[in-house]
N, C-alpha and C positions, 0 to 999 in steps of 0.2 A: 314145495315152493309157494311163495305168496301168490294167492289167486289173482291179485290185482295186477300182476305182471303179464298175464297171458294175453290181454288185449294189446299191450304194447309190443309183444313179440310178433304179432301178425304184421307189423309194419315193416317196410324195407329195412335191411340191415339186421341180419340174424343175430340172436344171442349166441355166444360161443361158450361152451363148457370148458372153462380153464382147467378144471380138475382133470379132464380127459387129456388135455395137452400135456399135463405133468405126468399122468399115469402111463400114457402110451409113449411118452418121450418123442413126440413128433419133431422132426428136424426140417428146417427150411434153409435153402441156400440163400446167400446174400444176393439180391437182385442186381443184374448188370445195369449200367447207366441207361436210363430211359425206360426200364421195365417197371411195372407196378410192383409195389412192395408186397411180399407174401404176408397174408393176414395173420398167420400163426406166429410169425416172428414178433410182430407188434404186441400181440396178446401175451406172448411169453415175457416180453419186456415189462408189461404192466404187472404181471404176476411177480416178476423178480423184484419189483419195487416193494410190493407188499411183504414179501418174505424177507427182503433186506431190512425193512423197518422193524419187523419182528425180531430178527437176529440182533439188531442194534439195541433193542430193549433188553433182550436177554443178557447182552454184554454190559448193560447199564452205561452205555456210551451216549450221553445226551447230545453231543455235537453230531455224532453219526446219525442218530434218530432224526434230528432236525434237517439233515441233508436230504432226507427222502420226502420232505414236504416243501410246498411252495413258500416263498417269502410271504409273510402276513397270515400264514395259517393260524387259525384261532380255535378250531374245534368247538366243544361245548362251552368253553370259557368265554367265547365271543370277543376276546381282546388278545391279539397276538402275543404281547409281552407277558400277559398273565399265563397264557398257555405254556410259554417257554419256562417261566418261573416255576410253575407247578410241576412241569416235567423234571426240571433240575432238582426240585425238592424231593419228589417221590423217588427218583433214581438214586439220590444220595442217601435217603433214609432206608431204602429197601436193602435187605440182606440178600435176597434171591429174587429173580424174576423169571417166570415162565411165560412164553408167548407163542401162540399158534394162530395162524391165519389160514383159513381154508376157503379159497375162492369158489363160489358156486356158479355164478354166471357173469359174463362180460358182454357189454355192448360198447362198441367203439365206432366213433364217427369223426373222421378228421383228427383234430388235435385234442379231442375230448373222449374220455372213457368213463363208463359207469360200471361199477363192480358190486355185486352182492357177495358178501363174504362173511363167514362165521369167525368171530373173534373170541379168543379165550386168553385173557391176560390176567396174571396173578402176581401181586407184589406182596412178598412176605417181609414184614417190618420187624425191627428189634422188639423184643417182648412178646412176639407171637401174633401181633396184629396183622390182618390180611386185607388188602384192597383188591377188588376184582372188576374186570370189565368183560362181560360175557354177552353173547347173543349175536344175531345176524345184523350186519351193518351195511348201509348204503355208502359207498366210497366213490367220490368223484376224483378223477385224475386228469391232469392236463399235460400235454407234451411241451416241455420247455426246450430252449435251444440245446441243452445238454442232456435231455432225456425226460422220461415221464416222472412226474411228481404228484404227490397226494395233495389235493386242494381242499376237499371237504370230506368229513366222515360223520355220518349220523346213524345212530342206532335205530333199527326198525322196530315199530311197536308190535307187541304180541297180543294185546288185549282187544284189538279190533282190526278189521281189514276192509278193503273196498271190494264190493261184490262185482264179479265180472259183468260187464255191460251196464254198470250203474251210470245213470245220467246226472245224479246229484248225490251229495253227501249231507246228511242231517245229523247234528249233534243236539238233540232236544235238551239235554241237561245243561247246555250252554246257550240255548236259544239261537242257534245259527244253522243256516242251510246255504249251500253254495253249489255251483255246477261242477261236473267233472269234464275237463276239456277232452273233446273227442280225439282219439288216437294218441293221446299222451300217456306216458307211463305214470301210474299212481303208486305212491310209496308212503304209507302211514309211518311217521317217524316218532321218535321218543327222545326227549332231552330233559335233564333235571329242572330247567327253568321254564319249560313249556307244559301246560296242562294237557293240551291235545294239539296235534299238528299233522299236516300232510304236505307232501311235495309232489308236484307233477313235472315230469321231464318231457320236453318236446322230442319228436321222433329224430331230429338231427342233433340232439343233445346240446344245442346252442342256447336254448332258452329253458327257463323253469318258472312255474307259478307255485306259490305256497300260501297256506293258511295256517295261522297259529292262534290259539286261545291261551292266554296267560292269566292265571289267578294271581294277581299281584299281592304280595304280602304287606305292601305299604301304599299309601295314597299316591296317585300319579295324575298328571294333567296332560292334555294335548300340547300345551305350551312347553312343558318339561320334556315330553317326548321329542318334539321338534328341536329343542336345544341340544339334546343328546345326539341327534342325527347330525347337527351342524358340527359337532365335536369329532365326528368320525375321522377326518384327516389327521388329527393328532394321535388317534388310537391305531389307525392303519396308515402308516407313512406312505406318501405318494398318492393317496386318495384325494378326491375333490368333491366337496358338497356343491351341488348345482343350484337347487331352488326348493321352495316349499310353497304350498297353497292350501287354503281351507277348502274342504270338499265334504262329501258325505259317504258313508259306507252302510249299506243296509238301512238307509233312512236316518242314520244317526250322524251327528256332527263328527267330522274326522279331519285329520291332517295328512296331506300327501307330501312326501319328500322324494327328491331325486338326487342321486349321487353316482360318482364313478369310484368303484372300490378297487384298489390295487391289490391284485393277487398274482404273485409270481411276475412274469413278464408281460401280463395282459391286464387291461382294465375291464371290470365287469360293470355294466350299466344296471343299476338297481333302483327300482321305483317301489315305494312302500306307502300303503294307506293304513292308518291306524284310527280306530274308534275305541271309546271307553264307555262301559256301562257298569255301574257299581264297582265291584272289585275285579272285574274282568276286562282285559285288554284284548281287542280283536285286531289282527294284522293280516292284510292281504298284500303279497309282494310279487314282483316280477324281476327276473334277472336275465341278462343277455350277455353271452361271452363269444367274441369280444364285444366291447361296448358299441362298436360300429354296427352291430347286428340288432340294436334295440328296436329300430323301426319295424323289423320283421315281426315283432311280437306285440306291438302296440294295440292292434285290433283284438287280439286274443285276450289281452289283459282288460281292455275296456269291456268286452263281452262278459268276462269272468266277474268283474265288479258289478255289472248290471244285474247279474243273477244272484248276488249276495243278499241274503235276507236275515235280518235280526228279529226274532220273535220274543214273546214273553217266556221267561224261564219258569218252569214249574216251581210252585211255592215250596219252601223247605217245611218239613214237619214242624208243628207247633212245639214250643218249648225252647229252652236255652240251647245254644249250639255247643260244640265241643269245648270244654273247659270253662264255659261261662257260668257264673253264679250271680245271684242278685247282688249287684254292687261290686263284683270282682271277678277273679279268674282263679280256678283251682284245677289242678291235675294230680289226683291222688295216686295215680299209677307211678308218677315220677316224683311225688312229694313236693310239689311247687304250688304256692298260692299267694295272692296279693290283692289288695283292694284297688279300685280304680281311683287314681288321683282326681281331685276336684277339677271340673272344667274340661276333662278329657273324655273322649269316646273310645271304647274298647271293642276290637274285633278279633275273634279267635280264628286262626287259620284252620281250614278244613283238613281232614285226614289225607285226602288225595294230594293236596299241596305239600303237606308235611312229608309224605312218602316220596314224592318226586324230588324234594330237596334234601332228603336224608336227615330230616330233623325229628327229634323225639317229641317236641311240642313247639308251639309258636303263637304269638299274638302281637297286635300292634295297637298303639294308641295315637290319636290325633285330636286336634282341636276341631270345632265345627267348621271353622274357616282356615284357609291357609294350607301350605304344603309340608310344614314341619311335622315330624312324627317320631315315635319311639318304638323300636322293634325289640321284642323279647323272644328268644328262642333257645333251644338246647339241642345238642347232638352228642352222640356217644363218641368217646375217644378210642382209637384203635390200640393205644398203648398208654402207659403213664407218661404224661408230658407236663413239664413245669409251666407256670404262668408266663414267665419271661420268654420261654421258647415259643409258646403259643402266640404271644404278642409279636415276636419277631417274625414268625411265619405269616401272620396276618398282614403286617405292614409291608413285607416283601411283596405280597400279592397286590396290595393296594398301590404301592410304589410302581409296580410293573404296569398297572392299568392307567395311572394318572400322572406319574412322575414323582420324583422324590419330594417329600414335604416335611416341614418341621413338626415334630411331635412335642407337645407341651403337656404340662399338668400330669406327668406320670406319677402314680402313687400306688402303694399297696394298701389294701383294705381288708376288712373282715365283714362278710355279709352273711347274716343269720348263722354265724359261727364257722363259716367256711372261708378259706383264703380267696382273695380277689385282687384284681389289678385294673386300674383305670387310667386312661390317657385321652388326649384330645388332639385334633389337627384340623386344618382347613384344606379343602379340595374343590375342584370344579368338575362336575359331571353334567355337562350342559349348562347348569346354573351354579354359581358360587354357593357354597354351603360350609358349615362348620359342624364337625361330628365329634361326639364323645362315645368311646367304647368302654365297656366294662366286661371282663371275663371273670367268672366264678367257677371254681372246680370243686365238685363233690364226687369223690370216687372216680368212676370212669365217665361221668357226665360233665360236659362243658356247658354252662349256662351263659348266654351272652345278651347284653343290652346295648343297643345302638341308638343313640339320640342324635337326630339329624335336624339341624336348624337351617331352614330354607325360607328367607335369606339368613345370612350369618347374624344379622342384628337380633334374631330371636333366640340366640344361643343361651343367654342367661336364663330365660324362661324354661327352655328345654332341659338345660343342665340341672336347674333346681328341681324339676319334676323327676329326673333320673335319680337325684339324691333322695327324693321322697319314696320312690319305688324301692331303692336299696334299703331304706330304713324300715319299710313295711313288708318287704319280701320275706316269706317264710319257706325254708327248705328243710324238709324232714331228712333225718339221718337214716338212709335206707341201706 
């Protein structure tokens, strides 16, 4: 068991071993009116939801799976409609699904339950490709009017842990130190879009504090972050953006936003402080469920923020970074190289970021000023997929996130002797922007270029630079 849980277990409200409930077949009578509810009955109901969701996955029944989750569940995709779209796509493409959920520990307080469970999901696709979700997960459930539902599911990290009795956490490689709230549960989490993260749960499960460090693959600004938070009501129907203000985090300029996030039948009060240094984004957040309980955790969050320290990050070893060459980028392992277009700055993504995102390579280009950028990356395909099918899947996901948009300038290309497809569209992610995407397929490798013009008036310049990259990009036949 994760050592970081032991301090939390000493608090009132014992952790219950759901596996024992199942193995021993404990039975509880339905309480008479006015009697306290038997704890084992509620624990069993929580476990039944997890097993029901697993069976629905095995049956490849997307609607049944969704029924075990709260409205606006988003999971690692961060946008509810994207989560549902990806679920539909995966279950449609999968030939077989195996799913096993093994609850290890349950803590339940009122209408909230927190479960540690081992997940083993395996999706076998046509052509032999396999997608897997493995490892121990932290699962939050909430009791809705018609029963328990899954609200949040986060994978637990395996590469680090919180020492028992620790008073602070230090990540020197990211230059950040922050306190561990006393008597709160500490859970190191792992997500594809987060470089390092941790969640703290209050003893009554009504509040949480969290810290995340994100190595962003493209330039971002506090203004852009605030704009995206203002857009939350569109992405999470029923939610409300409350306000924002300039502040500091660890001595760095930061933006603070407050909102009420609709999750199932309840509103969650969320307060987030974000700072940016270099290519790293630092976020400290507080949630309260229901939103009316927010005042209970204001002092804890204020103290948490006061203990947040941002220090100098150890210097990288001298010499070019991954993929960088004088005047360009080269990845001999994957047979990709190109020169830097004039007037643009190139940054190669580090190996940790690539691994977290499941990419084979990655780099971004930007001007010295402004927010427009060009992202170049590659990922391996699980099976042979045509360019039009890849474009359709990409646009279904984008449409789910931001609404249907008009695609223009669709055309087939040849890039360095390999088939490619290009298209453009406009969208709003906090700020209006116009985007051009190019997919190139070489064997089982998908190379993608995304040119993002922010504001859209810079599109012609971005598009011309994408064309320059396509003309000078060299792909080896591997």
